[in-house]
C-alpha positions as CSV (number, residue, x, y, z in Angstrom):
1,X,-1.5,9.9,-8.0
2,X,-0.2,13.5,-6.0
3,X,-4.2,13.8,-5.9
4,X,-4.5,10.7,-4.4
5,X,-1.4,11.3,-1.4
6,X,-2.7,14.1,-1.4
7,X,-6.6,13.1,-0.2
8,X,-4.8,10.6,1.8
9,X,-3.4,13.2,4.1
10,X,-0.6,12.8,6.5
11,X,1.2,9.4,6.7
12,X,4.0,10.0,8.6
13,X,4.4,7.3,11.5
14,X,1.0,6.0,10.6
15,X,0.1,2.3,9.4
16,X,-1.3,3.0,5.5
17,X,-2.8,0.3,3.5
18,X,-2.5,1.1,-0.1
19,X,-5.1,-1.6,-1.3
20,X,-5.4,-2.7,-5.1
21,X,-1.7,-1.3,-5.0
22,X,-1.2,-2.8,-8.8
23,X,2.5,-2.9,-9.3
24,X,2.6,0.0,-6.9
25,X,2.9,3.3,-8.2
26,X,1.1,5.2,-5.5
27,X,3.3,2.4,-3.0
28,X,6.9,3.5,-4.2
29,X,5.5,7.4,-3.3
30,X,4.7,6.1,-0.2
31,X,7.2,4.1,0.9
32,X,9.9,5.2,4.0
33,X,7.2,7.8,4.6
34,X,5.3,6.1,6.5
35,X,5.0,3.9,10.4
36,X,4.3,1.0,8.4
37,X,2.9,0.6,4.7
38,X,1.3,-2.5,3.2
39,X,0.1,-3.3,-0.4
40,X,-2.9,-5.3,-1.5
41,X,-3.4,-7.1,-4.2
42,X,-5.5,-9.7,-6.1
43,X,-1.8,-10.2,-9.0
44,X,0.8,-11.9,-8.1
45,X,2.5,-10.6,-11.2
46,X,1.9,-7.0,-9.9
47,X,3.2,-7.4,-6.6
48,X,6.0,-9.1,-7.8
49,X,7.0,-6.0,-10.3
50,X,6.3,-4.1,-6.5
51,X,8.4,-6.1,-4.6
52,X,11.3,-6.2,-7.3
53,X,11.3,-2.3,-6.7
54,X,14.4,-1.1,-4.3
55,X,12.4,1.9,-2.8
56,X,9.8,-0.7,-1.7
57,X,11.6,-3.0,-0.1
58,X,10.0,-2.5,3.3
59,X,6.7,-2.7,2.0
60,X,4.9,-5.7,3.0
61,X,3.3,-6.7,-0.5
62,X,0.0,-9.5,0.3
63,X,-2.1,-10.8,-2.0
64,X,-5.7,-10.4,-1.5
65,X,-8.9,-9.5,-2.1
66,X,-10.6,-5.8,-1.9
67,X,-14.2,-7.4,-0.8
68,X,-12.2,-10.0,1.8
69,X,-9.7,-8.2,3.6
70,X,-7.3,-10.1,5.3
71,X,-6.7,-7.7,8.1
72,X,-8.3,-7.3,10.8
73,X,-10.6,-4.1,11.8
74,X,-9.0,-0.7,12.8
75,X,-5.5,-2.4,11.4
76,X,-4.7,0.7,9.6
77,X,-4.8,4.9,10.5
78,X,-5.2,5.3,6.8
79,X,-5.8,3.3,3.3
80,X,-5.7,4.0,0.0
81,X,-7.5,2.7,-3.1
82,X,-7.2,4.7,-5.9
């Protein structure tokens, strides 16, 4: 997780997508550090776990497919897929 976050680079004030977030291992580490944060996963159960976490309350949790992202091109400044 530390290596992935390091590779992501600066996130303060940036719009970030955690693509394939699962239950939010990296999402929780990013929460509160970005301008805005979206977490995408295909699993409703995983997103439910993420949404129950108090550190991830300001995260937009989205069910979706990595091959067909439900966001317009250029929406995010940074994307993490780990």
